[in-house]
C-alpha positions in Angstrom: 63.9 -5.2 -8.1 62.1 -4.1 -4.9 61.8 -0.6 -6.2 60.3 -1.8 -9.4 57.8 -3.9 -7.5 56.9 -0.9 -5.3 56.4 1.3 -8.3 54.2 -1.3 -10.0 51.9 -1.9 -7.1 51.8 1.7 -6.0 52.7 0.8 -2.4 55.8 1.4 -0.4 57.1 -0.7 2.5 56.8 2.3 4.9 53.1 2.7 4.3 52.1 -0.9 4.8 53.1 -1.4 8.4 50.6 0.0 11.0 51.7 1.9 14.0 52.7 0.0 17.1 49.8 -0.8 19.4 47.2 0.1 16.8 45.2 -2.9 15.3 45.0 -3.1 11.6 42.1 -1.2 10.1 41.5 0.8 13.3 42.1 4.1 11.5 40.0 3.0 8.5 36.4 3.9 9.2 36.9 4.2 13.0 36.5 8.0 13.0 33.4 8.0 10.7 31.7 5.5 13.0 32.5 7.5 16.1 31.2 10.6 14.3 28.0 8.8 13.3 27.4 7.7 16.9 27.9 11.3 18.1 25.4 12.6 15.5 22.8 10.0 16.5 23.2 10.9 20.2 23.0 14.6 19.4 19.9 14.1 17.4 18.1 12.2 20.2 19.1 14.8 22.7 17.8 17.6 20.4 14.5 15.8 19.9 14.0 15.3 23.6 14.9 19.0 24.3 12.5 20.2 21.7 9.8 18.0 23.1 10.3 19.3 26.6 10.5 22.9 25.3 7.3 22.5 23.3 5.5 21.1 26.4 6.6 24.2 28.4 6.0 27.0 25.8 3.0 25.5 24.0 1.4 23.2 26.6 -1.2 20.7 25.4 -4.8 21.3 26.3 -7.9 19.1 26.6 -9.7 18.4 23.3 -12.0 21.2 22.4 -10.8 23.4 25.3 -7.9 25.6 24.0 -6.1 27.5 26.7 -7.0 25.1 29.5 -4.5 23.0 31.3 -4.5 19.3 31.1 -5.5 17.4 34.3 -3.9 14.1 33.6 -2.9 11.4 31.2 -6.5 10.9 30.2 -6.6 14.4 28.7 -3.5 13.7 26.6 -4.9 10.4 25.3 -8.3 12.0 24.5 -6.7 14.8 22.7 -5.0 12.4 20.3 -8.0 10.2 19.7 -10.0 10.8 16.5 -13.5 9.3 16.4 -14.5 7.5 13.2 -17.3 10.0 12.6 -15.8 12.7 10.3 -15.8 16.4 11.3 -17.9 18.6 9.0 -16.0 21.5 7.4 -18.9 23.1 5.6 -22.5 22.3 6.4 -24.9 23.4 3.6 -28.0 22.6 5.6 -27.4 23.7 9.2 -31.1 24.0 9.9 -31.6 20.3 9.3 -29.0 18.5 11.5 -28.3 14.8 11.3 -30.1 12.8 14.0 -27.9 11.5 16.8 -26.9 7.9 16.2 -27.6 8.0 12.4 -25.4 5.7 10.4 -26.7 6.2 6.8 -28.1 9.6 5.9 -28.2 12.1 3.1 -27.0 15.5 4.4 -25.3 18.1 2.1 -21.9 18.9 3.6 -18.2 18.7 3.1 -16.5 16.6 5.7 -12.8 16.7 6.7 -11.8 13.5 4.8 -13.4 14.8 1.6 -11.7 18.1 1.9 -8.4 16.4 2.6 -9.0 14.1 -0.4 -9.2 17.1 -2.7 -5.9 18.4 -1.2 -4.2 15.0 -1.7 -5.5 14.8 -5.4 -4.1 18.3 -6.1 -0.7 17.3 -4.5 -0.5 14.1 -6.5 -1.4 15.8 -9.8 1.1 18.6 -9.2 3.8 16.2 -8.2 3.2 14.0 -11.3 3.1 17.0 -13.6 6.3 18.5 -12.2 8.1 15.1 -12.2 7.1 14.3 -15.9 7.6 17.8 -17.3 10.5 18.2 -19.7 11.1 14.5 -20.4 14.0 13.8 -22.8 15.4 11.0 -24.8 18.4 10.9 -22.5 16.9 11.0 -19.0 18.3 13.1 -16.2 18.2 12.4 -12.5 14.5 13.4 -12.0 13.3 11.5 -15.0 15.3 8.4 -14.0 13.6 8.4 -10.6 10.1 8.7 -12.2 10.8 6.0 -14.8 12.3 3.7 -12.1 9.2 4.1 -9.9 6.7 3.5 -12.7 8.7 0.6 -14.1 8.9 -1.0 -10.6 5.1 -0.8 -10.3 4.7 -2.2 -13.9 7.1 -5.1 -13.3 5.4 -5.9 -10.0 2.0 -6.0 -11.8 3.2 -8.1 -14.7 5.1 -10.5 -12.4 1.8 -11.2 -10.6 -0.7 -11.0 -13.4 1.3 -11.9 -16.5 1.4 -9.8 -19.7 -2.4 -9.3 -19.6 -1.9 -7.1 -16.5 -0.1 -4.4 -18.5 -3.3 -2.7 -19.6 -4.3 -2.3 -16.0 -1.0 -0.8 -14.8 -2.1 2.9 -15.1 -5.1 2.4 -12.8 -3.0 0.2 -10.5 -0.4 3.0 -10.2 -3.1 5.6 -9.7 -4.7 3.7 -6.8 -1.2 3.1 -5.3 -0.2 6.8 -5.4 -3.5 8.1 -4.1 -3.7 5.7 -1.2 0.0 6.1 -0.3 -0.3 9.9 -0.1 -3.6 9.6 1.7 -2.1 7.3 4.3 1.0 9.4 4.8 -1.0 12.6 5.1 -2.3 11.4 8.5 1.3 11.3 9.8 1.9 15.0 9.3 1.8 16.7 12.7 -0.5 19.6 11.5 -3.2 17.0 10.8 -3.6 16.5 14.5 -4.0 20.2 15.3 -6.8 21.1 12.9 -10.1 19.1 12.7 -10.5 20.2 9.1 -7.6 18.0 8.1 -7.9 14.2 8.3 -6.3 11.4 6.4 -8.8 10.3 3.8 -8.2 6.6 4.3 -8.8 6.9 8.1 -12.5 7.4 7.2 -14.5 4.3 6.4 -16.6 6.3 3.9 -13.5 6.9 1.7 -12.3 3.4 1.8 -15.7 2.0 1.0 -15.8 4.4 -2.0 -12.4 3.1 -3.2 -13.6 -0.5 -2.8 -16.8 0.1 -4.7 -14.8 1.6 -7.6 -12.6 -1.5 -7.6 -15.7 -3.7 -7.5 -17.3 -2.0 -10.5 -14.0 -2.0 -12.4 -13.1 -5.6 -12.2 -16.7 -6.8 -12.9 -16.9 -4.5 -15.9 -13.6 -5.9 -17.2 -14.9 -9.4 -16.7 -18.1 -8.8 -18.6 -16.1 -6.9 -21.3 -13.8 -9.8 -21.8 -16.2 -12.8 -21.5 -19.6 -11.3 -22.2 -22.4 -11.2 -19.8 -23.4 -14.8 -20.3 -19.8 -16.1 -20.1 -19.1 -14.0 -17.0 -22.2 -15.2 -15.2 -21.4 -18.7 -16.2 -18.4 -18.6 -13.9 -20.8 -18.5 -11.0 -24.0 -20.3 -12.2 -22.4 -23.6 -13.3 -24.9 -26.0 -14.9 -22.4 -28.1 -16.9 -21.8 -30.4 -13.9 -25.3 -32.0 -14.4 -23.9 -33.8 -17.4 -21.9 -36.0 -15.0 -24.8 -36.6 -12.7 -27.2 -34.8 -10.3 -24.7 -35.0 -7.4 -21.8 -33.4 -9.4 -24.2 -30.8 -10.8 -25.5 -29.8 -7.4 -22.0 -29.5 -6.0 -20.8 -27.3 -8.9 -23.9 -25.1 -8.6 -23.5 -24.7 -4.9 -19.8 -23.8 -5.2 -20.6 -21.3 -7.9 -23.2 -19.6 -5.8 -20.7 -19.4 -2.9 -18.2 -17.7 -5.3 -20.9 -15.3 -6.3 -21.5 -14.3 -2.7 -17.8 -13.9 -2.1 -17.7 -11.3 -4.9 -19.9 -9.1 -2.8 -17.6 -9.7 0.2 -14.5 -8.3 -1.6 -15.5 -4.6 -1.3 -16.1 -5.1 2.5 -12.8 -6.8 3.1 -10.9 -4.2 1.0 -12.4 -1.2 2.7 -12.3 -2.5 6.3 -8.7 -3.7 6.0 -7.4 -0.3 4.8 -9.6 1.7 7.2 -8.7 -0.5 10.2 -5.0 -0.4 9.6 -4.8 3.4 9.0 -7.2 4.5 11.7 -5.7 2.1 14.2 -2.2 3.1 13.4 -3.0 6.8 13.9 -4.8 6.1 17.3 -1.8 4.0 18.5 0.7 6.7 17.4 -1.3 9.4 19.2 -1.6 7.3 22.4 2.1 6.5 22.4 3.0 10.1 21.8 0.8 11.2 24.7 2.3 8.6 27.1 6.0 8.7 26.2 8.8 11.0 25.3 9.7 11.7 21.6 12.1 8.9 21.0 9.6 6.1 21.0 7.0 8.0 18.8 9.8 8.7 16.3 10.5 4.9 16.0 6.8 4.2 15.7 6.4 6.9 13.1 9.0 5.2 10.9 7.2 2.0 11.3 3.9 3.6 10.3 5.5 5.0 7.2 6.5 1.5 6.2 3.1 0.0 7.1 1.2 2.7 5.2 3.3 1.9 2.1 2.5 -1.8 2.5 -1.2 -1.1 2.9 -1.3 1.0 -0.3 0.5 -1.8 -2.2 -1.9 -4.4 -0.8 -5.0 -2.6 -1.8 -3.8 -1.8 -5.3 -2.4 -5.3 -5.8 -5.7 -6.9 -4.8 -7.5 -4.6 -7.2 -5.2 -5.8 -10.0 -5.6 -9.5 -9.1 -9.4 -9.3 -8.8 -9.4 -7.9 -12.3 -7.1 -10.6 -13.7 -9.3 -13.3 -12.1 -12.4 -11.7 -13.5 -11.3 -11.7 -17.1 -10.2 -15.4 -17.0 -12.6 -18.0 -18.4 -14.0 -20.5 -15.9 -12.9 -24.1 -16.0 -10.8 -23.9 -19.1 -10.2 -27.5 -20.2 -6.5 -28.1 -20.7 -4.9 -31.0 -22.5 -1.4 -32.3 -21.7 1.3 -31.5 -24.4 2.1 -34.1 -27.0 5.6 -34.8 -25.7 4.2 -35.6 -22.2 1.6 -38.0 -23.7 4.4 -39.7 -25.7 6.5 -40.0 -22.6 3.6 -41.6 -20.7 2.4 -43.8 -23.6 5.2 -44.8 -26.0 2.7 -46.3 -28.4 1.0 -42.9 -28.8 1.7 -41.5 -32.3 3.5 -44.7 -33.4 2.6 -46.0 -36.9 0.2 -48.9 -37.0 1.7 -52.3 -37.2 0.7 -54.3 -40.2 -1.4 -57.4 -39.6 0.7 -60.5 -39.2 3.9 -58.5 -38.7 6.2 -59.8 -36.0 
């Protein structure tokens, strides 16, 4: 009977009893955990060793003075700081320099953020082309990844904006991919060595451009859906005067405030993205200059996550601003009939004949 039971369960009595002095489960997963700890320790030691070797073989130098030795921590911090004013890669009018302290000017040139923007666009287009080439009815591994990524963005957009948001998903995904790759480009080490390379979203001019495109798009969609009169009617509200002068003045004042807030949206969009990306790069550079490689690696992982979140926030706000723009203002809603019947049982009841009891 015991042999039949052992054959049925696939276990024998000899294999179920652990060795003396060894706690149950000690041999299951213990060795992999120890090997993982060894690998992590070896990786940290290798990173520190490479960091020290690089400091000896290729010593850092003060910003703009290659070949010179650093004189202190101040040189290390300055070498990692990147001023908001972009570096000019190609100057098409060198005889007419920009005045010192100028904020808004028209000077034909290609700055580092614009040059890097072109590189990011090429990388995104090539990546999308290679990822979507050769799609089949039965998807493979690469196609599954692409479809999962796009469907995740689509589901996110529809969960926030409803079915009407589906038509805006392509632009939402384009904004997300471009901003994500632009944010992550600034974390590549080579970007800190060449002034010609700079993360596009760390330049306020690029983020303002993205915000203005968003501003034009959601206002265009609002006018397209409601008409010019209906769209402006969301901000210039005169119907409140039917209920009195006080109510009309309040509605008109609130509508004008909402109109002013529409012009604030591009400012908040651009400054939020610029501040987070530029500030993150400066903080990462300073931490790298002041500490050994272990702490910067942890902060680099944090920046990867934060840059992803910032790309998602910007593209999501673009989507929500569009959804709000196409909605009619103060749509009057009536409660459903079943709710009215529940509140007022006499509603919908047949009239009682005169004299009936």
